[in-house]
Every structure is written in structure tokens, then in C-alpha cells.
C-alpha positions as CSV (number, residue, x, y, z in Angstrom):
1,M,-39.0,-98.3,-20.0
2,K,-41.2,-95.0,-20.6
3,T,-40.1,-94.1,-17.0
4,S,-36.5,-94.0,-17.2
5,A,-37.4,-92.7,-20.8
6,N,-39.5,-89.3,-20.0
7,A,-37.0,-89.5,-16.0
8,G,-33.8,-88.7,-19.4
9,D,-35.5,-86.7,-21.4
10,N,-35.9,-84.6,-18.0
11,G,-32.8,-83.9,-17.0
12,F,-31.9,-83.4,-20.8
13,R,-34.9,-80.1,-20.2
14,C,-33.0,-78.9,-17.5
15,Y,-29.2,-79.3,-18.5
16,A,-30.2,-77.2,-21.8
17,L,-32.4,-75.1,-19.6
18,G,-29.3,-74.1,-17.1
19,R,-27.2,-73.2,-20.0
20,V,-29.3,-71.0,-21.0
21,N,-29.8,-69.1,-18.8
22,G,-26.2,-69.0,-17.7
23,E,-25.3,-67.9,-21.0
24,A,-28.1,-65.2,-20.6
25,G,-26.6,-64.1,-17.6
26,A,-23.6,-63.5,-18.8
27,P,-24.2,-60.8,-20.8
28,D,-25.6,-58.6,-18.5
29,Y,-23.1,-58.9,-15.8
30,M,-20.8,-57.5,-18.5
31,R,-22.4,-54.9,-19.5
32,R,-23.2,-53.5,-15.9
33,F,-18.8,-53.7,-15.5
34,L,-18.6,-52.1,-18.9
35,M,-21.4,-49.0,-18.0
36,G,-19.9,-48.7,-14.6
37,S,-16.3,-48.5,-15.9
38,I,-17.2,-46.1,-18.7
39,V,-19.1,-43.3,-16.3
40,A,-15.7,-43.9,-14.2
41,A,-13.4,-42.8,-17.3
42,V,-16.7,-40.0,-17.6
43,V,-16.0,-38.9,-14.4
44,G,-12.8,-38.9,-14.0
45,L,-11.6,-36.7,-17.2
46,L,-14.7,-33.8,-16.1
47,L,-12.6,-33.9,-12.3
48,A,-8.9,-33.9,-14.2
49,G,-11.0,-31.0,-17.0
50,A,-11.5,-28.8,-13.9
51,G,-8.5,-29.6,-11.9
52,Y,-6.7,-28.3,-15.2
53,W,-9.0,-25.0,-15.7
54,A,-8.8,-24.3,-11.9
55,Y,-4.9,-24.1,-12.8
56,W,-5.3,-22.3,-15.6
57,N,-8.1,-19.5,-14.4
58,F,-6.5,-18.5,-10.7
59,Y,-2.9,-19.0,-10.6
60,S,-1.1,-20.4,-14.6
61,R,-2.0,-17.8,-17.1
62,F,-1.7,-14.6,-14.2
63,Q,2.2,-16.5,-14.5
64,P,5.2,-14.1,-16.4
65,V,6.4,-15.2,-19.6
66,T,9.7,-15.5,-20.4
67,I,10.9,-13.9,-23.3
68,S,11.8,-16.2,-25.9
69,R,12.2,-14.9,-28.7
70,N,13.7,-11.6,-30.1
71,Q,15.6,-10.4,-27.4
72,A,17.8,-8.3,-28.3
73,E,15.5,-6.3,-30.5
74,V,13.0,-6.4,-27.8
75,Q,15.7,-4.6,-25.2
76,H,16.7,-2.4,-28.6
77,L,13.5,-1.2,-28.0
78,L,13.5,-0.6,-24.2
79,D,17.0,1.0,-25.0
80,E,15.4,3.3,-27.3
81,A,12.8,4.5,-26.1
82,S,12.1,7.3,-24.3
83,W,11.0,6.6,-20.6
84,V,10.3,8.6,-17.5
85,S,12.0,7.7,-13.8
86,D,12.0,9.5,-10.6
87,G,16.3,9.1,-11.5
88,S,16.7,6.8,-8.0
89,G,18.6,4.4,-9.7
90,G,18.7,0.2,-9.8
91,Q,17.7,-2.2,-11.9
92,A,15.2,-1.5,-14.6
93,L,11.1,-2.0,-14.7
94,Y,10.1,-0.8,-17.9
95,I,6.1,0.0,-18.5
96,V,4.2,0.7,-20.9
97,T,0.9,1.8,-20.9
98,Y,-1.4,5.2,-21.7
99,R,-3.0,7.4,-20.1
100,D,-6.3,6.3,-18.7
101,S,-5.2,3.0,-18.1
102,A,-6.7,2.4,-14.0
103,S,-4.8,-0.7,-13.6
104,A,-2.3,1.2,-15.0
105,L,-2.4,4.0,-12.4
106,R,-3.6,1.1,-9.4
107,Y,0.4,-0.4,-10.0
108,A,1.8,2.9,-9.5
109,R,0.3,3.7,-6.7
110,D,0.2,0.4,-5.0
111,E,3.5,-1.4,-5.7
112,A,5.8,1.4,-7.5
113,P,7.0,2.2,-4.2
114,K,7.6,-1.4,-2.8
115,L,9.3,-1.8,-6.7
116,K,11.1,1.5,-5.1
117,A,12.7,-0.7,-1.6
118,A,13.6,-3.5,-3.5
119,G,16.1,-0.9,-5.3
120,I,13.8,-1.3,-7.9
121,E,14.2,1.3,-10.8
122,T,10.6,2.1,-12.8
123,R,11.0,3.5,-15.9
124,Y,7.5,4.8,-17.2
125,I,7.2,4.8,-21.4
126,L,3.6,6.2,-22.4
127,F,2.2,6.5,-25.4
128,A,-1.1,8.4,-27.0
129,R,-3.5,5.3,-28.7
130,P,-4.4,5.7,-32.0
131,D,-7.8,6.1,-33.4
132,L,-10.1,3.3,-33.7
133,E,-12.4,3.2,-36.5
134,G,-12.5,7.2,-37.6
135,A,-13.1,8.6,-33.0
136,A,-10.6,9.7,-31.1
137,Q,-9.2,7.6,-28.6
138,S,-6.9,10.4,-27.2
139,T,-7.4,14.0,-26.7
140,A,-4.8,16.9,-27.2
141,A,-3.4,18.4,-24.3
142,E,-2.6,13.9,-23.7
143,R,-1.3,13.9,-27.3
144,A,1.1,16.8,-26.1
145,T,1.5,16.0,-23.3
146,V,3.0,12.6,-25.1
147,A,4.8,14.4,-26.9
148,E,6.9,16.3,-24.4
149,L,7.7,13.3,-21.9
150,W,9.3,11.8,-24.9
151,L,11.3,15.1,-25.4
152,T,12.5,16.4,-21.9
153,R,11.2,13.1,-20.0
154,D,10.1,15.9,-17.1
155,W,9.9,13.7,-14.0
156,P,7.7,16.2,-12.1
157,L,5.8,17.2,-15.8
158,Y,4.8,13.6,-15.3
159,Q,4.0,13.4,-11.3
160,R,1.8,16.2,-12.7
161,W,-0.2,15.3,-15.0
162,M,-0.4,11.9,-13.2
163,A,-1.7,13.7,-10.4
164,T,-4.8,15.3,-12.3
165,P,-8.0,13.6,-13.8
166,A,-7.4,12.8,-17.0
167,N,-10.6,15.2,-17.7
168,S,-9.2,17.6,-15.8
169,W,-5.5,18.0,-17.3
170,T,-5.2,20.6,-20.5
171,A,-1.7,20.6,-20.7
172,A,-1.3,24.4,-19.9
173,G,2.5,25.8,-20.6
174,V,3.3,22.3,-22.2
175,P,3.3,23.3,-26.7
176,Q,0.8,21.8,-28.9
177,A,1.3,18.8,-30.8
178,D,-1.6,19.3,-33.3
179,G,-0.2,21.0,-35.7
180,N,2.9,21.0,-35.1
181,L,5.2,18.7,-37.3
182,A,7.9,17.2,-35.8
183,R,5.8,16.7,-32.5
184,T,2.8,14.6,-34.7
185,A,6.5,13.0,-35.5
186,V,6.7,12.2,-31.6
187,V,3.2,10.9,-30.6
188,D,3.2,9.1,-33.5
189,A,6.6,7.4,-33.2
190,G,5.3,6.2,-29.5
191,R,2.4,4.6,-31.6
192,R,5.0,2.6,-33.9
193,F,7.1,1.2,-30.5
194,N,4.1,0.2,-29.0
195,E,2.7,-2.0,-32.0
196,R,6.5,-2.7,-32.7
197,L,6.9,-4.6,-29.2
198,S,3.6,-5.8,-28.9
199,Q,3.9,-7.7,-31.6
200,L,7.1,-8.9,-30.8
201,L,5.3,-10.4,-27.2
202,K,2.8,-11.9,-28.7
203,E,5.4,-14.2,-30.5
204,S,6.4,-15.3,-27.1
205,G,2.8,-15.7,-25.6
206,V,2.6,-12.7,-24.2
207,D,-1.2,-11.6,-23.7
208,I,-1.5,-8.0,-24.5
209,S,-3.0,-5.7,-22.1
210,Y,-1.8,-2.8,-20.5
211,P,0.2,-2.1,-18.0
212,L,2.9,-4.1,-20.3
213,I,5.6,-4.5,-17.9
214,L,9.0,-6.2,-18.2
215,W,12.1,-7.0,-16.7
216,R,14.3,-8.9,-15.7
217,D,14.7,-11.9,-12.9
218,K,17.7,-12.2,-11.1
219,Q,19.4,-14.8,-13.4
220,G,19.3,-11.9,-16.2
221,F,16.0,-13.7,-18.1
222,L,14.0,-11.5,-19.0
223,K,10.0,-11.5,-19.0
224,A,6.9,-9.7,-19.3
225,C,3.2,-9.4,-18.3
226,G,0.4,-7.8,-19.4
227,C,-0.6,-7.2,-15.9
228,S,-3.9,-5.3,-15.6
229,D,-5.1,-7.9,-13.6
230,R,-3.7,-7.9,-9.6
231,Q,-3.1,-11.6,-9.2
232,A,-0.8,-11.3,-11.9
233,W,1.7,-8.5,-9.6
234,A,3.0,-10.9,-6.8
235,F,4.7,-13.2,-9.5
236,I,6.7,-9.2,-10.4
237,R,7.0,-9.2,-6.3
238,D,8.6,-12.6,-6.3
239,D,11.2,-12.0,-9.5
240,V,12.7,-8.6,-8.2
241,G,12.6,-9.7,-4.3
242,A,9.9,-6.6,-3.7
243,P,8.5,-7.0,-0.3
244,D,4.4,-7.3,-0.1
245,R,3.6,-5.2,2.3
246,L,5.5,-1.7,3.3
247,G,5.3,-0.5,6.8
248,Q,7.1,-0.9,9.8
249,P,9.5,-4.4,11.2
250,D,8.3,-5.7,14.2
251,A,9.7,-4.7,17.6
252,G,10.5,-7.7,18.8
253,P,9.0,-9.0,22.0
254,I,8.8,-6.5,24.6
255,A,11.2,-6.3,27.3
256,P,10.2,-7.5,31.4
257,E,11.1,-4.0,32.6
258,E,9.3,-2.3,29.2
259,A,5.3,-4.2,29.9
260,A,3.1,-2.4,31.1
261,P,1.8,-2.8,35.3
262,P,-0.4,-6.1,35.7
263,Q,-2.8,-4.0,36.4
264,D,-3.8,-2.6,33.9
265,A,-3.9,-4.8,31.0
266,R,-4.6,-1.9,28.5
267,P,-2.1,-1.3,25.7
268,S,-2.8,2.3,25.9
269,A,-3.4,3.2,29.1
270,M,-1.4,5.8,30.5
271,P,0.7,6.5,33.6
272,Y,-0.9,8.7,36.2
273,P,0.3,11.9,35.7
274,D,2.1,13.8,39.2
275,L,0.5,16.1,40.4
276,P,1.6,18.7,42.9
277,A,-0.1,18.7,45.9
278,I,-3.0,21.4,46.2
279,P,-2.1,24.4,48.6
280,P,-4.8,25.6,51.8
281,V,-6.9,28.5,51.9
282,N,-4.5,31.0,53.9
283,A,-1.2,30.1,51.1
284,P,1.4,32.4,50.0
285,A,0.3,33.3,46.2
286,G,3.7,32.5,44.8
287,G,2.2,28.5,45.1
288,T,4.4,27.1,47.8
289,M,3.3,25.4,50.8
290,P,5.6,26.2,53.6
291,T,7.2,24.0,55.8
292,P,5.3,23.7,59.0
293,S,8.5,24.5,61.2
294,S,8.4,28.3,59.8
295,P,6.9,30.7,60.7
296,E,4.4,32.3,58.3
297,A,2.9,28.7,58.7
298,R,2.3,28.9,61.9
299,P,-1.4,31.0,62.2
300,A,-1.4,34.9,63.0
301,T,-2.7,36.5,66.1
302,P,-5.2,39.2,65.5
303,P,-4.1,42.3,66.5
304,A,-4.9,44.2,69.6
305,T,-7.8,46.9,70.1
306,N,-8.6,49.6,71.7
307,R,-12.3,48.4,72.3
308,P,-12.9,47.9,75.9
309,A,-13.6,43.8,76.3
310,P,-18.0,43.5,76.1
311,S,-18.6,42.2,80.1
312,P,-20.1,39.0,80.4
313,R,-23.7,38.4,80.1
314,T,-25.8,37.6,83.1
315,A,-28.4,34.5,83.3
316,P,-31.4,35.7,82.7
317,A,-34.2,35.3,86.2
318,P,-36.4,32.6,86.5
319,S,-40.3,34.2,85.9
320,K,-43.3,32.0,87.9
321,Q,-46.1,32.4,86.2
322,D,-49.7,30.3,87.0
323,D,-48.8,27.0,85.0
324,T,-44.6,26.2,85.2
325,T,-41.6,28.4,85.9
326,F,-39.9,28.8,82.3
327,Y,-35.7,30.0,82.8
């Protein structure tokens, strides 16, 4: 009886031990599954965040902004501003900037010819920056030139100003704006124009930087761009249909008859020049080579003289010596 009872107790203990081991193993497996899921979710979120940041940093933030608010007032400000251009005509593109903007100078140098090739008229609107905490951000020569451009729209004056280093520009021959109420009011009007335009563009989400460029795309929508970074310039060219680079168009493949000879594969090799024949030493000075049949080509006989012909020289006589005989 004890043997059967002991066997039953041992079986019960084994069954209980197995239950305990099974219940203890299940939470450990679930814990590993949950930790792996959390790590995968965190890694996925980090990758998604990195991808979005890369898209925004390298592409999205350089895209132009379509003006969605106060379009009429923005266009009214542009129409009333005193811009200068070369008068080439075509679709208008406005560049708002100040004289010392390095990005604006690069844009005018690199992109303006491409825009002109696409039939775009580039219109420049310049202003003199106001003082910042009592420190002047513009010179007297700059303020005088800005006032003159707003009053006269003198394109040659603008070209001379841009071609001269800012530190060397003295505005010679241009009336001073400082001390002149009318011209000072013109300078202030340019500053108010820039402040009001920047305020309206900020409401549409435009990041204000210079040059501040405004244009209409092919569908007629008014767009703006704070284009201090050159990566934003390509979007403007795409909108207006300007070429990415200027240069001679490709002439196409070379025709067979125009191809270089096979023995000289260098593209810059020149053909051997055709040189005239070298005349002999006794040729006439005219540079022409007489033909063999002409009498001039025959050797001339020396003229006869009165001198007697020399007698033939006799052979030396042999002389005998002691050892040998010499001739």
C-alpha cells in the first residue's frame, strides 16, 4: 500500500512541477517578443524621421511657395515699385534685394542670362537696409543710388553700380539723399515696401531671405522664394522654362566625308600644308621653276677666252736608287 501511495505522490509532484515550469516559461517568451517589437518600432520611427528630415533638408525647404493669401496686394506692390531692367520684355520676374547681398550678386551673374534666354524680363527692386540698433547698414552712397534708381530707373547706372565693388562706389554725379527731404522720403518708401512685402509673404509661409524672388508659373500662379541658397534656383528655371546652362547646341554626329582620316585620330590635328617646290640654287630670283624643255633650264657653256690651252703634263721619269725604284 505504501508503494502505490508513494508512486501517486511522486506523479503528483512531477505534474505540479511541470505546471510550474510551464507557467514560468510563458512570461519569459512574451517578454522577449514585446521587447523585440518595441525595438523594431523605435528603429522604424527613427528611420522614418531620418527620411523625412532628409527630404525636407535637401529638397522640400528649397521649393518655392505659392502665394495663397493677399495675392492682389502683393501684385499691387510689385506694380507700383520702381524696378529697373534692361527692357528686353517678356514675362516679368522680380528680384528684391539690397546692394551687399552676395547671393543676389551670384544670382544676377549666373541665372539672369538663362532667364533672358527663356524670354524672361528680370526686374530688380533695390532698397537700403534700415539702421539696426543704431548701427547703419547702408552707406550714404548706397542711399543716394537707391533714391536715384527709384526716381529715374536708370539701367546704365544700375549696371555701373553692380560692376563696381561696394567699398569703391562713391556715387559720383548722383545727388545725395542725406539732407534732401524728397530723396530721403524715396529711400524710406523703399524700406516700407520691403517691410510690407515681407509681412505679406510670411503669411503665406515664405522664409524671407535675399534675393527675394517673385514670378508667375506657366499656370499663372504667383510664387515666391527666399533664394539665398543656390539649390532653390533650379525650381525657378523649371517653372519658367529656362535652360540649365547656356552654350552652343550640339551639332550632331559628324558626316562620313567630314570625319578625320583614320591615320590621325586626334580631333585637333591639322592637315599638312601644301608647300611650293624648293628651286635649285642657280634658279632665277623670280621664284619660278623653269621647265626642263625650256632653254633656260640647260646648263650654260662657259664663254671662250683668248688664253692658250695648257699643254698636257708629262709623266715623271723613273730614277734608280740603291734599294728601289720610285715613280
